[in-house]
C-alpha positions as a Markdown table, in Angstrom:
| # | Residue | x | y | z |
|---|---|---|---|---|
| 1 | Met | 23.8 | 39.9 | -88.1 |
| 2 | Thr | 26.9 | 41.9 | -87.1 |
| 3 | Ile | 26.5 | 41.1 | -83.4 |
| 4 | Leu | 26.1 | 37.4 | -84.2 |
| 5 | Ile | 29.3 | 37.3 | -86.4 |
| 6 | Leu | 31.3 | 39.2 | -83.8 |
| 7 | Gly | 30.1 | 36.8 | -81.0 |
| 8 | Leu | 31.1 | 33.9 | -83.2 |
| 9 | Leu | 34.6 | 35.5 | -84.0 |
| 10 | Leu | 35.1 | 36.0 | -80.2 |
| 11 | Phe | 33.8 | 32.7 | -79.0 |
| 12 | Leu | 35.2 | 30.4 | -81.7 |
| 13 | Gly | 38.3 | 32.5 | -82.0 |
| 14 | Val | 39.4 | 32.1 | -78.4 |
| 15 | His | 38.5 | 28.5 | -78.7 |
| 16 | Ser | 40.7 | 28.1 | -81.7 |
| 17 | Ile | 43.9 | 29.4 | -80.3 |
| 18 | Arg | 45.2 | 26.0 | -79.5 |
| 19 | Ile | 44.4 | 24.9 | -83.1 |
| 20 | Phe | 46.2 | 27.7 | -84.9 |
| 21 | Ala | 48.6 | 29.1 | -82.3 |
| 22 | Asp | 49.4 | 26.4 | -79.7 |
| 23 | Gly | 53.1 | 27.7 | -79.2 |
| 24 | Trp | 52.0 | 31.2 | -78.6 |
| 25 | Arg | 49.3 | 30.0 | -76.2 |
| 26 | Thr | 51.8 | 28.0 | -74.3 |
| 27 | Arg | 54.3 | 31.0 | -74.1 |
| 28 | Gln | 51.4 | 33.4 | -72.8 |
| 29 | Ile | 50.5 | 30.8 | -70.1 |
| 30 | Glu | 54.1 | 30.7 | -69.0 |
| 31 | Arg | 54.4 | 34.5 | -69.1 |
| 32 | Ile | 51.1 | 35.5 | -67.2 |
| 33 | Gly | 50.2 | 32.2 | -65.4 |
| 34 | Glu | 47.6 | 29.6 | -66.0 |
| 35 | Met | 44.9 | 31.3 | -63.7 |
| 36 | Pro | 45.1 | 34.6 | -65.4 |
| 37 | Trp | 45.0 | 33.0 | -68.9 |
| 38 | Lys | 42.0 | 31.0 | -67.8 |
| 39 | Gly | 40.4 | 34.0 | -66.5 |
| 40 | Gly | 40.8 | 36.1 | -69.7 |
| 41 | Tyr | 39.8 | 33.2 | -71.8 |
| 42 | Thr | 36.7 | 32.9 | -69.8 |
| 43 | Val | 35.7 | 36.5 | -69.9 |
| 44 | Ile | 36.1 | 36.7 | -73.7 |
| 45 | Ser | 34.3 | 33.3 | -74.1 |
| 46 | Leu | 31.4 | 34.5 | -72.0 |
| 47 | Ile | 31.3 | 38.0 | -73.9 |
| 48 | Gly | 31.3 | 36.0 | -77.2 |
| 49 | Phe | 28.7 | 33.5 | -76.0 |
| 50 | Ala | 26.4 | 36.5 | -75.0 |
| 51 | Leu | 26.8 | 38.3 | -78.4 |
| 52 | Ile | 25.9 | 35.0 | -80.1 |
| 53 | Val | 22.7 | 34.6 | -78.1 |
| 54 | Trp | 21.8 | 38.3 | -78.6 |
| 55 | Gly | 22.8 | 38.3 | -82.3 |
| 56 | Tyr | 21.0 | 35.1 | -83.1 |
| 57 | Gly | 18.0 | 36.3 | -81.3 |
| 58 | Gln | 18.0 | 39.6 | -83.3 |
| 59 | Ala | 18.6 | 37.7 | -86.5 |
| 60 | Arg | 15.5 | 35.8 | -86.1 |
| 61 | Tyr | 13.3 | 39.0 | -86.1 |
| 62 | Asp | 14.4 | 39.6 | -89.8 |
| 63 | Pro | 15.5 | 36.1 | -91.2 |
| 64 | Val | 17.1 | 35.8 | -94.4 |
| 65 | Tyr | 15.8 | 32.4 | -95.9 |
| 66 | Leu | 18.3 | 30.3 | -97.9 |
| 67 | Trp | 16.3 | 27.2 | -98.4 |
| 68 | Phe | 13.2 | 25.5 | -97.0 |
| 69 | Pro | 13.9 | 22.1 | -95.6 |
| 70 | Pro | 11.3 | 19.3 | -95.7 |
| 71 | Ile | 9.5 | 18.7 | -92.4 |
| 72 | Trp | 11.2 | 15.3 | -91.8 |
| 73 | Thr | 14.5 | 17.0 | -91.3 |
| 74 | Lys | 13.4 | 18.3 | -88.0 |
| 75 | His | 12.7 | 14.8 | -86.8 |
| 76 | Leu | 16.1 | 13.8 | -88.3 |
| 77 | Ala | 17.7 | 16.6 | -86.3 |
| 78 | Ala | 16.0 | 15.5 | -83.0 |
| 79 | Leu | 17.2 | 11.9 | -83.6 |
| 80 | Leu | 20.8 | 13.0 | -84.4 |
| 81 | Thr | 21.0 | 15.0 | -81.2 |
| 82 | Leu | 20.2 | 11.9 | -79.2 |
| 83 | Pro | 23.8 | 10.5 | -79.6 |
| 84 | Ala | 25.2 | 13.9 | -79.2 |
| 85 | Phe | 23.8 | 14.1 | -75.6 |
| 86 | Val | 25.3 | 10.6 | -75.0 |
| 87 | Leu | 28.6 | 11.8 | -76.2 |
| 88 | Leu | 28.5 | 14.9 | -74.1 |
| 89 | Val | 27.8 | 12.9 | -71.0 |
| 90 | Ala | 30.7 | 10.3 | -71.9 |
| 91 | Ala | 33.1 | 13.4 | -72.2 |
| 92 | Tyr | 32.6 | 14.1 | -68.6 |
| 93 | Leu | 32.0 | 10.7 | -67.2 |
| 94 | Pro | 35.3 | 9.2 | -66.2 |
| 95 | Gly | 36.2 | 5.6 | -67.7 |
| 96 | Thr | 33.9 | 5.3 | -70.7 |
| 97 | Arg | 35.0 | 3.2 | -73.6 |
| 98 | Met | 33.3 | 5.9 | -75.8 |
| 99 | Lys | 35.9 | 8.5 | -74.5 |
| 100 | Ala | 38.7 | 5.8 | -75.1 |
| 101 | Ile | 37.9 | 5.1 | -78.7 |
| 102 | Ile | 36.7 | 8.6 | -79.8 |
| 103 | Gly | 39.2 | 10.6 | -77.7 |
| 104 | His | 37.2 | 13.9 | -77.6 |
| 105 | Pro | 33.6 | 12.9 | -77.4 |
| 106 | Met | 32.5 | 16.5 | -76.6 |
| 107 | Leu | 33.8 | 17.7 | -80.0 |
| 108 | Ala | 32.0 | 14.7 | -81.6 |
| 109 | Ala | 28.8 | 15.7 | -79.8 |
| 110 | Thr | 29.3 | 19.4 | -81.1 |
| 111 | Lys | 29.8 | 18.1 | -84.7 |
| 112 | Leu | 26.5 | 16.1 | -84.5 |
| 113 | Trp | 24.5 | 18.9 | -82.8 |
| 114 | Ala | 25.8 | 21.4 | -85.4 |
| 115 | Leu | 25.1 | 19.1 | -88.3 |
| 116 | Ser | 21.6 | 18.3 | -87.2 |
| 117 | His | 20.8 | 21.9 | -86.8 |
| 118 | Leu | 22.2 | 22.8 | -90.2 |
| 119 | Ile | 20.0 | 20.1 | -91.8 |
| 120 | Ser | 16.8 | 21.4 | -90.3 |
| 121 | Asn | 17.2 | 25.2 | -90.2 |
| 122 | Gln | 17.1 | 27.5 | -93.2 |
| 123 | Thr | 18.3 | 31.0 | -92.5 |
| 124 | Leu | 21.5 | 32.8 | -93.0 |
| 125 | Ala | 21.9 | 33.2 | -89.2 |
| 126 | Asp | 21.4 | 29.3 | -88.8 |
| 127 | Leu | 24.2 | 28.7 | -91.4 |
| 128 | Leu | 26.5 | 31.2 | -89.7 |
| 129 | Leu | 25.8 | 29.8 | -86.1 |
| 130 | Phe | 25.7 | 25.9 | -86.8 |
| 131 | Gly | 28.0 | 26.0 | -89.8 |
| 132 | Gly | 30.5 | 28.0 | -87.7 |
| 133 | Phe | 30.4 | 25.6 | -84.8 |
| 134 | Leu | 30.6 | 22.5 | -87.3 |
| 135 | Ala | 33.7 | 24.0 | -89.0 |
| 136 | Trp | 35.2 | 24.7 | -85.5 |
| 137 | Ala | 34.5 | 21.2 | -84.2 |
| 138 | Ile | 35.9 | 19.5 | -87.1 |
| 139 | Ala | 39.1 | 21.7 | -87.0 |
| 140 | Cys | 39.4 | 21.2 | -83.2 |
| 141 | Tyr | 38.8 | 17.5 | -83.3 |
| 142 | Thr | 41.4 | 16.9 | -86.0 |
| 143 | Ser | 43.9 | 19.1 | -84.1 |
| 144 | Ala | 43.3 | 17.5 | -80.8 |
| 145 | Arg | 43.6 | 13.9 | -82.2 |
| 146 | Arg | 46.8 | 14.9 | -84.0 |
| 147 | Arg | 48.1 | 16.6 | -80.7 |
| 148 | Asp | 47.3 | 13.3 | -78.8 |
| 149 | Arg | 49.1 | 11.0 | -81.2 |
| 150 | Arg | 52.1 | 13.4 | -81.1 |
| 151 | Asn | 52.2 | 13.6 | -77.3 |
| 152 | Gly | 51.4 | 10.0 | -76.9 |
| 153 | Val | 48.3 | 10.4 | -74.9 |
| 154 | Pro | 47.3 | 7.0 | -73.6 |
| 155 | Thr | 43.9 | 5.7 | -74.2 |
| 156 | Pro | 42.6 | 3.8 | -71.2 |
| 157 | Ala | 40.1 | 0.9 | -71.9 |
| 158 | Gly | 37.1 | 2.2 | -70.2 |
| 159 | Ala | 34.4 | 0.1 | -68.7 |
| 160 | Leu | 31.0 | -0.9 | -70.5 |
| 161 | Arg | 29.2 | -0.2 | -67.2 |
| 162 | Asn | 30.3 | 3.6 | -67.6 |
| 163 | Asp | 29.1 | 3.5 | -71.1 |
| 164 | Ala | 25.8 | 2.2 | -70.0 |
| 165 | Ile | 25.6 | 5.0 | -67.4 |
| 166 | Ala | 26.4 | 7.6 | -70.0 |
| 167 | Val | 23.7 | 6.1 | -72.4 |
| 168 | Val | 21.1 | 6.2 | -69.7 |
| 169 | Ile | 21.8 | 9.8 | -68.5 |
| 170 | Gly | 22.2 | 11.1 | -72.1 |
| 171 | Leu | 18.9 | 9.5 | -73.0 |
| 172 | Val | 17.2 | 11.2 | -70.1 |
| 173 | Ala | 18.8 | 14.5 | -70.6 |
| 174 | Trp | 18.0 | 14.3 | -74.3 |
| 175 | Phe | 14.3 | 13.5 | -73.5 |
| 176 | Val | 13.9 | 16.4 | -71.0 |
| 177 | Phe | 15.6 | 18.8 | -73.2 |
| 178 | Ala | 13.7 | 17.8 | -76.5 |
| 179 | Arg | 10.4 | 17.4 | -75.0 |
| 180 | His | 10.5 | 20.5 | -72.4 |
| 181 | Leu | 13.4 | 22.8 | -72.4 |
| 182 | His | 14.0 | 23.3 | -76.2 |
| 183 | Ala | 10.5 | 24.9 | -76.7 |
| 184 | Met | 10.8 | 26.9 | -73.5 |
| 185 | Leu | 14.4 | 28.3 | -74.3 |
| 186 | Phe | 14.2 | 28.6 | -78.3 |
| 187 | Gly | 10.5 | 28.6 | -79.0 |
| 188 | Ile | 10.7 | 25.5 | -81.2 |
| 189 | Ala | 9.3 | 22.1 | -80.0 |
| 190 | Pro | 11.4 | 19.3 | -81.8 |
| 191 | Phe | 8.5 | 16.9 | -81.7 |
| 192 | Gly | 5.6 | 19.5 | -81.9 |
């Protein structure tokens, strides 16, 4: 469990700098330059991510059960990840109305993903992993929206056609992941 916690601290910690120390972050970028900052950020993130994967995998060998959710929660989790996939696509597809309305659809997708997995999983490692990401996504979303308002970030209207594209790509990606990749990568078939 220590490896998982260390990974979460590194990964979510580096991703939280803008939330808790935006001024310090800005000064460091000015001091060392944007590319060295991004390089260090990336290295720490990758190390944190690798530790999360390793630590979560190790924790699954000796699980500490906290509760036993009913079977329907697995289906609810699979359903909640559907809009998460659509929002994730909308975050990177230019000109969507979803992005204009939500502001930060990737963070909204992360919240849905984490919440859906908290609902359907029962171990301490699940609580740490998905609860940690949910808490981070809530804090990051709140901070980013506040920063957008303070800086007067414009919200372009977006086009419904781009939203339709995001929905189609998100649906296809969700289906492929839920039907094939989730079981292969994590050993759990959402609809199995």
